[in-house]
C-alpha positions as CSV (number, residue, x, y, z in Angstrom):
1,I,0.0,0.0,0.0
2,P,1.7,3.3,-1.0
3,V,2.0,6.1,1.5
4,F,2.4,9.5,0.0
5,P,4.2,12.5,1.6
6,Q,1.0,14.5,1.6
7,T,-0.8,11.8,3.7
8,A,-1.9,13.5,6.9
9,L,-3.0,10.5,8.9
10,I,-1.8,6.9,9.0
11,I,-3.6,4.3,11.0
12,T,-1.8,1.0,11.7
13,E,-3.2,-2.2,13.2
14,G,-1.5,-5.2,14.8
15,N,-0.3,-6.0,18.3
16,Y,3.1,-7.1,16.9
17,L,3.8,-3.4,16.1
18,L,4.7,-2.9,19.8
19,Y,6.9,-5.9,19.9
20,D,10.5,-5.1,20.9
21,R,12.2,-8.0,19.1
22,F,13.0,-9.0,15.6
23,G,13.2,-5.4,14.4
24,W,9.8,-4.2,15.5
25,G,11.2,-2.1,18.4
26,A,11.7,0.9,16.2
27,V,8.0,1.2,15.3
28,K,6.9,2.7,18.7
29,G,9.2,5.7,18.3
30,V,7.4,6.9,15.1
31,L,3.9,6.6,16.4
32,D,2.1,9.6,17.9
33,E,-0.5,7.6,19.7
34,V,-1.0,4.0,20.7
35,W,-4.5,2.7,21.4
36,Y,-5.3,-0.7,23.0
37,L,-8.8,-2.2,22.4
38,Q,-10.1,-4.6,25.0
39,L,-13.0,-6.7,23.8
40,D,-15.3,-9.2,25.4
41,D,-14.0,-12.7,24.4
42,A,-17.2,-13.6,22.6
43,E,-17.2,-10.4,20.6
44,R,-13.5,-10.8,19.7
45,R,-14.2,-14.3,18.4
46,R,-17.2,-13.1,16.4
47,R,-15.1,-10.4,14.8
48,L,-12.3,-12.8,13.9
49,V,-14.8,-15.2,12.3
50,Q,-16.3,-12.2,10.4
51,R,-12.9,-11.2,9.2
52,R,-12.2,-14.6,7.7
53,L,-15.7,-14.7,6.1
54,G,-14.8,-11.4,4.5
55,H,-11.7,-13.0,3.0
56,G,-13.9,-15.7,1.3
57,D,-13.8,-18.5,4.0
58,T,-16.8,-20.7,4.6
59,R,-18.3,-20.2,8.0
60,E,-17.3,-23.8,8.9
61,H,-13.6,-23.1,8.1
62,A,-13.6,-19.7,9.6
63,E,-14.9,-21.0,12.9
64,F,-12.4,-23.9,12.8
65,W,-9.5,-21.5,12.2
66,V,-10.5,-19.2,15.0
67,R,-11.0,-22.1,17.4
68,E,-8.0,-24.1,16.5
69,V,-5.4,-21.5,15.5
70,D,-6.3,-18.0,16.7
71,E,-7.6,-18.9,20.2
72,P,-4.7,-21.2,21.3
73,N,-2.2,-18.6,20.0
74,A,-3.9,-15.6,21.6
75,P,-2.6,-15.9,25.2
76,G,1.0,-16.6,24.0
77,A,0.9,-13.5,21.7
78,A,-0.5,-11.4,24.5
79,M,2.2,-12.7,26.9
80,D,4.9,-11.8,24.4
81,I,3.6,-8.3,23.9
82,L,3.1,-7.6,27.6
83,D,6.5,-8.9,28.5
84,S,8.1,-6.9,25.7
85,R,6.3,-3.7,26.8
86,L,7.2,-4.1,30.5
87,R,10.9,-4.7,29.7
88,G,11.0,-1.3,28.0
89,H,8.5,0.5,30.3
90,P,8.5,-1.1,33.8
91,D,6.7,2.0,35.1
92,E,3.6,0.9,33.2
93,M,2.9,-2.0,35.5
94,G,0.1,-0.2,37.2
95,V,-1.6,0.6,33.9
96,L,-1.2,-2.9,32.6
97,S,-1.7,-5.0,35.8
98,D,-5.4,-5.9,35.1
99,R,-4.5,-7.1,31.6
100,I,-1.4,-8.9,32.8
101,E,-3.5,-10.7,35.5
102,R,-6.0,-11.8,32.9
103,V,-3.4,-13.2,30.5
104,L,-1.4,-15.0,33.2
105,N,-4.7,-16.6,34.5
106,S,-5.7,-17.8,31.0
107,S,-7.0,-21.3,31.0
108,V,-4.5,-22.1,28.2
109,F,-1.7,-21.5,30.6
110,V,-3.0,-22.5,34.0
111,E,-5.4,-25.3,33.2
112,G,-3.7,-26.6,30.1
113,E,-5.1,-27.1,26.6
114,A,-4.5,-29.9,24.2
115,R,-3.7,-27.5,21.4
116,R,-1.0,-25.6,23.2
117,R,2.5,-26.7,22.3
118,S,5.4,-26.8,24.7
119,D,7.3,-23.6,24.5
120,N,10.3,-23.1,26.9
121,M,10.7,-19.4,26.0
122,L,7.0,-18.8,26.6
123,S,7.2,-20.5,30.0
124,Y,10.2,-18.3,30.9
125,R,8.3,-15.2,29.9
126,W,5.2,-16.3,31.9
127,N,7.4,-16.8,34.9
128,E,9.0,-13.3,34.5
129,V,5.7,-11.5,34.1
130,A,4.1,-13.5,37.0
131,N,6.9,-12.5,39.3
132,R,6.4,-8.9,38.3
133,L,2.7,-9.2,39.1
134,L,3.6,-10.8,42.5
135,D,6.0,-7.9,43.3
136,F,3.3,-5.3,42.3
137,D,0.2,-6.9,43.8
138,S,1.0,-9.8,46.2
139,D,-2.7,-10.7,46.6
140,A,-3.2,-11.0,42.8
141,G,0.0,-13.1,42.6
142,A,-1.2,-15.3,45.4
143,K,-4.5,-15.9,43.6
144,L,-2.6,-17.0,40.5
145,A,-0.4,-19.3,42.6
146,V,-3.5,-20.9,44.1
147,R,-4.8,-21.6,40.6
148,C,-1.5,-23.1,39.6
149,V,-1.6,-25.5,42.6
150,E,-5.2,-26.5,41.8
151,N,-4.2,-27.4,38.3
152,F,-0.6,-28.5,39.0
153,A,1.0,-30.6,36.2
154,N,-2.2,-30.7,34.1
155,A,-1.3,-31.8,30.6
156,N,0.1,-28.8,28.6
157,S,-0.3,-26.4,31.5
158,I,2.3,-24.0,32.6
159,T,3.3,-26.3,35.5
160,T,3.8,-29.4,33.5
161,G,7.1,-30.8,32.4
162,F,10.5,-31.2,34.1
163,H,11.1,-28.3,36.6
164,P,9.7,-25.5,34.4
165,D,10.4,-21.9,35.1
166,P,6.9,-21.2,36.5
167,L,7.9,-23.2,39.6
168,K,10.2,-20.3,40.5
169,F,7.1,-18.1,40.6
170,L,5.3,-20.6,42.7
171,S,8.2,-20.7,45.2
172,N,8.3,-16.9,45.3
173,A,4.5,-16.8,45.9
174,A,4.8,-19.4,48.7
175,R,7.6,-17.2,50.3
176,V,5.5,-14.0,50.1
177,K,2.0,-15.5,50.9
178,P,2.8,-18.9,52.6
179,V,-0.5,-19.2,54.4
180,I,-2.6,-18.8,51.3
181,V,-0.4,-21.0,49.1
182,W,-0.1,-23.8,51.7
183,A,-3.9,-23.8,52.2
184,A,-4.3,-24.6,48.5
185,I,-1.7,-27.3,48.7
186,A,-3.4,-28.8,51.8
187,R,-6.7,-28.9,50.0
188,R,-5.1,-30.8,47.2
189,L,-3.3,-33.2,49.5
190,G,-6.6,-33.8,51.3
191,G,-8.9,-34.4,48.4
192,Q,-6.7,-35.3,45.4
193,R,-3.9,-37.3,47.0
194,K,-3.9,-40.1,44.4
195,E,-3.8,-37.9,41.3
196,I,-0.6,-37.8,39.2
197,G,-0.6,-34.0,39.4
198,T,-0.5,-34.2,43.2
199,W,2.5,-36.5,43.0
200,H,4.3,-33.9,40.9
201,L,3.2,-31.2,43.4
202,L,4.8,-33.3,46.2
203,N,8.0,-33.6,44.1
204,W,8.1,-29.8,44.0
205,L,7.6,-29.7,47.8
206,R,10.7,-32.0,48.1
207,G,12.8,-30.2,45.6
208,G,13.0,-32.9,43.0
209,R,13.5,-36.7,43.3
210,T,17.2,-37.2,42.6
211,I,19.6,-34.2,42.4
212,R,20.0,-32.5,45.8
213,G,20.9,-28.8,46.2
214,N,20.0,-27.6,42.6
215,E,16.3,-27.2,43.0
216,E,14.5,-25.1,45.5
217,A,12.1,-27.2,47.6
218,G,8.6,-25.8,48.2
219,L,8.9,-26.9,51.8
220,A,12.0,-24.8,52.2
221,V,10.2,-21.5,51.6
222,I,7.0,-22.2,53.5
223,P,7.5,-21.7,57.3
224,A,7.4,-25.1,59.1
225,P,4.8,-23.9,61.7
226,V,2.3,-23.2,58.9
227,V,2.7,-26.8,57.6
228,F,2.8,-28.4,61.1
229,E,-0.5,-26.8,62.0
230,W,-2.1,-28.8,59.2
231,V,-0.2,-32.0,60.1
232,D,-1.2,-31.8,63.8
233,A,-4.9,-31.9,62.9
234,D,-4.4,-35.6,61.8
235,A,-0.8,-36.6,62.3
236,A,-1.3,-40.3,61.8
237,D,-2.6,-39.7,58.3
238,R,-0.5,-36.6,57.3
239,A,2.9,-36.8,58.9
240,W,4.1,-39.9,56.9
241,L,3.1,-38.2,53.6
242,L,5.4,-35.3,54.2
243,A,8.1,-37.5,55.6
244,E,8.1,-39.3,52.3
245,H,8.1,-36.1,50.3
246,C,10.1,-33.5,52.2
247,P,13.7,-32.5,51.5
248,P,15.4,-35.6,53.1
249,I,18.4,-34.1,54.7
250,V,18.4,-34.5,58.6
251,S,20.6,-31.8,60.1
252,K,22.7,-32.1,63.2
253,P,21.8,-30.3,66.5
254,D,24.3,-27.5,66.0
255,E,23.2,-26.8,62.4
256,P,20.2,-24.9,61.1
257,S,17.2,-27.1,61.6
258,T,16.0,-28.8,58.4
259,F,12.4,-29.7,57.7
260,A,13.2,-33.4,57.9
261,R,14.8,-32.9,61.4
262,Q,11.8,-31.1,62.6
263,M,9.5,-33.8,61.3
264,L,11.5,-36.4,63.3
265,E,11.5,-34.3,66.4
266,R,7.7,-33.8,66.3
267,Y,6.5,-37.1,64.7
268,G,9.4,-39.5,64.8
269,A,7.7,-41.7,67.4
270,I,5.3,-42.8,64.7
271,E,7.0,-45.8,63.0
272,Q,5.5,-45.0,59.6
273,V,7.0,-41.6,59.6
274,R,10.4,-43.0,60.2
275,R,10.0,-45.6,57.5
276,C,8.9,-43.0,55.0
277,L,11.8,-40.8,55.7
278,H,14.2,-43.8,55.3
279,A,12.7,-44.4,51.9
280,N,12.9,-40.7,51.0
281,N,16.5,-40.4,52.1
282,F,17.5,-43.4,49.9
283,S,16.0,-41.7,46.8
284,E,19.2,-40.2,45.5
285,S,21.8,-40.5,42.8
286,W,25.6,-40.5,42.9
287,G,28.7,-41.2,40.8
288,G,31.3,-43.9,41.4
289,P,31.2,-47.3,43.1
290,A,28.2,-48.0,45.2
291,S,30.4,-49.5,48.0
292,E,32.3,-46.2,48.3
293,H,29.1,-44.2,48.4
294,Y,27.6,-46.3,51.2
295,R,30.8,-46.3,53.1
296,R,30.7,-42.5,53.2
297,K,27.1,-42.6,54.2
298,L,27.8,-44.9,57.2
299,E,30.7,-42.6,58.3
300,A,28.3,-39.6,58.2
301,L,25.7,-41.5,60.2
302,D,28.2,-42.5,62.8
303,A,29.4,-38.9,63.1
304,H,25.9,-37.7,63.4
305,L,25.0,-40.3,66.1
306,K,28.0,-39.1,68.3
307,V,26.5,-35.6,68.6
308,E,22.8,-36.2,68.4
309,T,20.7,-35.3,71.4
310,N,17.1,-35.9,70.3
311,D,15.7,-39.4,71.0
312,N,13.5,-39.6,67.9
313,V,16.3,-38.5,65.7
314,R,18.8,-41.0,67.3
315,M,16.3,-43.8,66.8
316,W,15.9,-42.9,63.1
317,L,19.7,-42.7,62.6
318,Q,20.2,-46.1,64.2
319,E,17.5,-47.6,62.0
320,H,18.9,-46.0,59.0
321,R,22.4,-47.3,59.7
322,E,21.1,-50.9,60.0
């Protein structure tokens, strides 16, 4: 379309014109005004269908295209644009916060959708924007975290896959609003314990299943008293579950008290709790000969037993050595 020097007004359309990557970043500087149109979802879909009908599509194909192509891509496109905008204009968080909250909470991200493809960069951007929302409005961030817990590891959701970036947001939200986030976790442990998504949630609480020290455990950021208040309400049914899925390192008396140590101090008299923590502690990986690995473990147990003062912890150490 030719644009002549005498043209007084030029109207452009397209969200990508505000994108700051792939050469689009220069566009914003030559625009006098930028308008954003927020539509009801149903009206937006109607207009998209109408646009394709105007291009000669049949109604059946137009509706198919909007449903299968435009709709699954919309939240991702919105996320890219919002992330791009905030990187260049962090002071606009207040203006954009409602839109950001809406996009982050999209069912495509939080609940999962069969048509959404795995996209590591999109997961990274979701995490970045979600953490910005948490910093700006901790209540809104906590609500988002609760929805993530409720839909944890749903197929194609933002929390599926192997330690995705969004788990960093969940850890931050648990640190900022531990009571709210733990309440959502407790509801899931109480009513959906046998679901595969709950198993993945427990893995997050532990900090992973194999490699220690590289992954932040959910239970490391939630204050132990908040968790123990829930456990105490039914210790026989709940304590063993956390013993099986907590970070498994038992600290010495003169070291900062780990969650596993506190579990033994409070609930170690329950045999099932000790058994589950034994199994948990043996879930590990190492390099080199197994004999050398277990020799070092025995030496560490003996050294710990020499200084241990708590009866429950001593009982667990002795059992673990045997």
